[in-house]
C-alpha positions in Angstrom: 142.5 100.3 113.9 139.2 99.5 115.7 135.5 100.7 114.1 135.2 102.7 117.3 138.4 104.6 116.2 137.5 104.9 112.3 133.9 106.0 113.3 133.1 109.7 112.9 129.5 111.0 113.9 128.1 114.2 113.0 124.9 116.2 113.7 122.4 118.3 111.6 119.3 120.1 112.7 116.6 118.6 110.2 114.0 121.0 108.9 110.3 119.6 110.6 107.4 119.6 108.7 105.7 120.0 112.3 107.1 123.5 113.7 106.2 122.5 117.0 109.3 119.8 117.0 112.7 119.8 116.9 114.6 117.0 115.3 118.7 116.3 115.2 120.0 113.6 112.8 123.3 112.0 114.1 125.1 110.4 111.0 127.8 107.6 111.5 130.4 107.8 109.1 133.6 105.4 108.5 136.2 106.6 105.4 133.3 109.1 104.4 130.5 106.4 103.9 127.5 106.8 105.8 127.0 103.6 107.8 123.9 104.5 110.1 122.3 107.3 111.6 120.2 108.2 114.7 117.3 110.8 115.0 116.4 112.4 117.9 113.1 114.4 118.5 111.5 116.8 121.2 109.4 119.9 121.4 112.0 122.4 123.1 110.4 124.5 126.2 110.0 127.7 124.3 107.6 126.4 121.7 105.1 125.3 124.8 103.5 128.8 124.1 102.0 127.4 120.6 99.9 124.7 122.6 99.2 127.1 125.4 95.4 125.9 125.3 93.7 123.0 123.7 93.1 124.6 120.3 96.8 125.0 119.7 97.3 121.6 120.8 94.6 120.2 118.4 95.8 122.5 115.6 99.9 121.7 116.0 99.2 117.9 116.5 96.7 117.1 113.8 96.9 120.2 111.3 100.3 121.0 111.2 100.9 121.5 107.8 97.9 123.6 107.6 99.6 127.0 107.3 96.5 129.2 107.0 94.9 127.6 109.8 97.9 128.0 112.2 98.3 131.8 110.7 94.6 132.2 112.0 95.1 130.5 115.2 97.8 132.8 115.7 95.9 135.7 114.8 92.9 134.7 116.6 90.9 134.9 113.5 87.7 133.2 115.1 85.5 132.8 112.0 88.1 131.3 109.9 88.9 128.6 112.5 85.3 127.6 112.9 85.0 127.7 109.5 87.9 125.3 109.1 87.3 123.1 111.6 84.4 123.7 114.1 81.6 122.9 111.6 81.1 119.5 112.5 80.8 120.0 115.8 78.4 123.1 115.7 76.6 121.1 113.2 76.8 124.2 111.0 78.0 124.0 107.2 81.0 126.5 106.2 78.4 128.5 104.3 76.6 129.0 107.4 79.4 129.7 109.8 80.4 132.7 107.2 77.1 134.2 107.6 77.0 134.6 111.5 77.8 138.2 112.9 80.7 138.9 114.9 78.8 138.6 118.3 77.7 135.2 117.0 80.8 134.2 115.8 81.9 134.8 119.7 79.3 132.9 121.1 80.1 129.8 118.8 83.8 130.2 119.6 83.4 130.0 123.3 81.1 126.7 122.7 83.6 125.2 120.8 86.5 126.3 123.0 84.4 124.7 125.7 84.0 121.3 123.8 87.5 121.3 122.8 88.6 121.8 126.8 86.5 119.2 128.0 87.5 116.7 125.3 91.6 117.2 124.9 92.7 118.8 128.3 94.0 115.5 129.6 95.8 114.7 126.3 97.2 117.7 126.0 98.8 117.7 129.5 99.7 113.9 128.9 101.2 115.3 125.3 103.0 118.1 127.1 104.6 115.8 129.8 106.0 113.5 127.0 107.6 115.6 124.5 108.5 119.1 126.2 112.2 119.1 126.7 112.5 115.4 126.7 114.2 114.2 123.6 113.5 110.7 122.6 114.8 108.4 119.9 112.5 108.9 116.7 114.7 106.2 114.4 118.1 104.3 114.5 119.4 102.6 111.6 122.7 100.9 111.2 123.0 99.6 107.5 123.4 95.9 106.4 124.5 94.2 103.0 120.5 94.4 102.2 120.6 98.5 102.1 121.5 99.3 98.8 120.0 102.7 98.7 119.4 104.8 101.9 118.7 108.4 103.1 121.5 110.8 103.8 119.9 113.6 106.2 123.2 116.0 105.9 121.0 118.6 104.1 118.4 118.8 106.6 115.8 117.1 104.6 117.0 114.0 103.3 118.5 112.7 100.1 118.4 109.3 98.6 121.8 107.8 98.1 123.3 104.6 96.7 126.0 102.3 98.7 127.8 99.3 98.6 126.7 96.0 100.3 128.5 95.9 103.6 126.9 95.0 106.9 127.8 97.2 109.5 125.4 96.0 112.3 126.8 94.1 115.5 129.8 96.3 115.3 129.4 98.7 118.2 127.9 101.4 115.7 124.3 101.6 117.3 125.6 101.8 120.7 128.1 104.9 119.5 125.0 106.7 117.9 123.3 106.3 121.3 126.3 107.6 123.1 126.7 110.8 120.9 122.9 111.5 121.7 123.4 111.4 125.1 126.2 113.4 125.2 124.4 116.2 122.8 121.6 116.0 125.5 124.1 116.7 128.3 125.4 119.7 126.4 122.1 121.2 126.1 120.8 120.6 129.9 118.5 117.5 128.6 118.6 114.0 129.3 117.7 111.1 126.7 114.2 109.7 127.2 113.3 106.3 126.0 110.2 106.0 123.3 107.0 104.1 124.6 107.6 101.7 122.0 110.9 100.2 122.4 112.4 97.5 120.4 114.0 94.4 122.0 117.5 95.8 120.6 116.7 99.0 122.2 115.8 97.5 125.4 119.1 95.5 125.4 121.1 98.4 124.7 119.2 100.6 127.5 120.1 97.6 129.7 123.7 98.0 128.8 123.8 101.8 129.5 122.0 101.0 133.0 125.4 99.2 134.1 128.1 101.7 132.7 130.0 103.7 135.4 129.5 106.9 133.3 125.9 107.2 132.9 123.1 107.2 134.9 119.5 106.1 134.4 116.5 107.4 136.1 113.4 106.0 136.6 109.8 107.2 137.1 108.2 106.7 140.8 107.2 103.3 141.5 109.3 101.9 138.8 111.1 98.9 139.8 113.1 98.3 136.4 113.7 99.9 132.8 111.7 97.7 131.1 108.1 98.0 132.6 106.0 98.8 129.9 104.6 101.6 131.9 107.9 103.3 132.6 109.9 105.6 130.7 113.3 106.2 132.0 115.8 108.8 130.9 119.6 108.7 130.8 122.1 111.2 131.1 125.8 111.6 131.8 127.1 111.5 135.4 129.1 114.5 137.0 132.4 113.6 137.4 
């Protein structure tokens, strides 16, 4: 029996610390032994409302683990937002902000919002264009005989487990994980997008996928090949 016939791949939703993102983990198993995994990450279209302005973009990108600040943003608590992150720009201490009247807070908040728009509008649009409904590979690993302790993400969070010294690389497992991720994307009306930082192994795999009859590589405008540094290709199953 071949490795491909023995291989079983299961996927799980991961618990994301940043609620903006959705992450999926694909576990590769042979005889109930974890031999590798692939993590997929993107921002679902419905979450774009969380970053509908530059303030939301800044908070969810930089302060995603500050639940109180996120709550203040969603409740439009201007004073608390300025108290937390606006003081440096406004050149006011936290105590000075707390002493401001509601009218003064509104004026300061408008000033702060204008600064954010001027500074982060382009970054926000680039961020949205990169992540919204564009799943990409966050991490892929196929274990070697040096990997005696690895992380199993089947619980959605990740737990360390011990494993036997077996090398599973160069056996087509990485390709099978990519293939399963592409199928998952197609089943969810999405395409798998390349990350900006592709390793040489990833580039070779994308090159292999490009020449298979059941996949369709799409390129950005003016791109000549999938290895251009500025190009970010996507891939999907062809419609039969």
